[in-house]
C-alpha positions in Angstrom: 10.2 -17.4 -3.0 11.5 -14.6 -4.8 8.3 -14.4 -7.4 6.4 -14.6 -4.4 7.2 -11.1 -3.3 7.3 -9.7 -5.7 3.8 -10.3 -5.9 3.4 -9.4 -2.7 5.1 -6.1 -3.4 2.8 -5.3 -6.2 -0.5 -5.8 -5.0 0.9 -4.1 -1.9 1.6 -1.3 -4.2 -1.5 -1.2 -6.1 -3.9 -1.4 -3.2 -1.7 1.4 -1.6 -2.3 3.6 -4.7 -6.0 3.0 -5.1 -5.9 4.3 -1.2 -4.3 7.2 -2.1 -6.3 8.2 -5.5 -9.8 7.3 -3.2 -8.9 8.9 -0.5 -8.3 12.3 -2.7 -11.4 11.2 -5.0 -13.9 11.3 -1.5 -12.3 14.0 -0.1 -12.6 16.5 -2.9 -16.2 15.7 -2.7 -16.5 16.2 1.2 -16.8 12.7 1.9 -14.5 12.8 5.2 -15.5 9.5 6.3 -15.2 7.7 3.0 -11.4 9.6 3.2 -10.5 8.0 6.4 -11.1 4.5 5.2 -9.5 5.1 1.9 -6.2 7.1 3.6 -6.1 4.2 6.3 -5.7 1.3 3.8 -3.3 3.5 1.7 -1.4 3.6 5.0 -1.5 -0.2 6.5 -0.7 -1.1 2.6 2.2 1.0 2.6 4.1 0.1 5.7 2.9 -3.5 4.4 5.2 -2.6 1.2 7.7 -0.9 3.0 8.3 -4.2 5.2 8.2 -6.2 2.6 10.7 -4.5 0.6 13.0 -4.4 3.4 12.8 -7.9 4.2 13.1 -9.2 0.6 17.0 -6.3 0.9 17.4 -8.6 3.7 17.3 -12.0 2.0 19.2 -10.7 -1.4 21.7 -9.7 1.1 22.5 -13.0 2.4 
């Protein structure tokens, strides 16, 4: 179970980083629609990352 949580956290972290980097890259090119989509991907996966971190903390505390 712990290994599954760690892999899920890593996956969400990588997707969030991909969204941030992609969003900034397309923002520099003035491609605002794609920038918005990439930023949305980053926000969604960052929220999932924080949710998994707090869930993981609750499991460890028990």
